[in-house]
N, C-alpha and C positions, 0 to 999 in steps of 0.2 A: 400385688397379691400373690403372684407365683413364687416370689422369694420367701414368703412366710410358710409355704407348704412343707419344706424340709424341716424347719424349726418345729412346726406343729407335730410332724411325724416323730421327731426325736422326743418331744415332751410326752407324747402318747406312749411311746415305747418304754420310757423310763417309769411311767406309772404302771404299766402292765407287767414289766419285768424288773422289779426293784433289786438293787445290788446289796442286800443286807447280808451281814456275816452272822454265822451261827457258832456258838461255842462248841468245839469238837467234843467236849465232854457230855454234851446233851444229846448227841447222836446215838442211835441204837444199832448194834451189829446183829445181822441175821443172814445166815447163808453166805458169809464172806463179803457182804455188802453193808454199807451204812445207810440208815434211814433216819429221817427227822421224826421226832415223837409224833404219834398219832397220824402217820402218813403211810399209805400203802406203796408209794412210789419211792424208789431209791433216791438218795439225796443228790442234788446237783446244786452247787453254789460254793461260796467262799466260807472258810472256817478259820477260827483263831483259838488260841489258848493263852491265858495270862497267868504268870506266877503269882503267888500270894502277896508278893511285894509290889504288885501292880505293873510289872514289866512284861511286855509281850514275850511269850514263849515260842509260839509258832504261828505261821500264817500260810494258808494253802487253799487249794480248790479241789472239789470233787465233781465228777461227772458220772451220773448213773451209779452212784455208790462207791466209786473207785477213785483213788487219788489221780489227779490229772492236772498237768500244768506245773507252774513253779511253786515250790514249797521252800520256806525259809524258817530256820530255827535260830533262836538267840539263847545265850546263857543267862543266868540269874542276875548278872551285872549289866545286862543290856547289850553286850557285844555279840555280833553275828557269829554264830557257831558253824552253821552249814547251810547250803542251799542245793536243792536237787530239782530236776525237771522230770515229772512222771508222765507216762502216757498209758492210759487204761490200767492204772494200778502199778 
């Protein structure tokens, strides 16, 4: 029974804190920070953007409305263009 406790804790955490991505174009800028629509708290989570041809344009993360962590950009043909690590914007 004790060996199932960590597994149950991980499952519970994944339900409470889902790792969904948001289209960066849906975020709203206010006061230099980004917010999810209809949310009073600055956005924390993963974001992406896709070109019209369906190829991923960017992938990154925000913490408290600022860029934080690894960000990657691709060109319209799908080749990696650049990658940067941000800390608090």
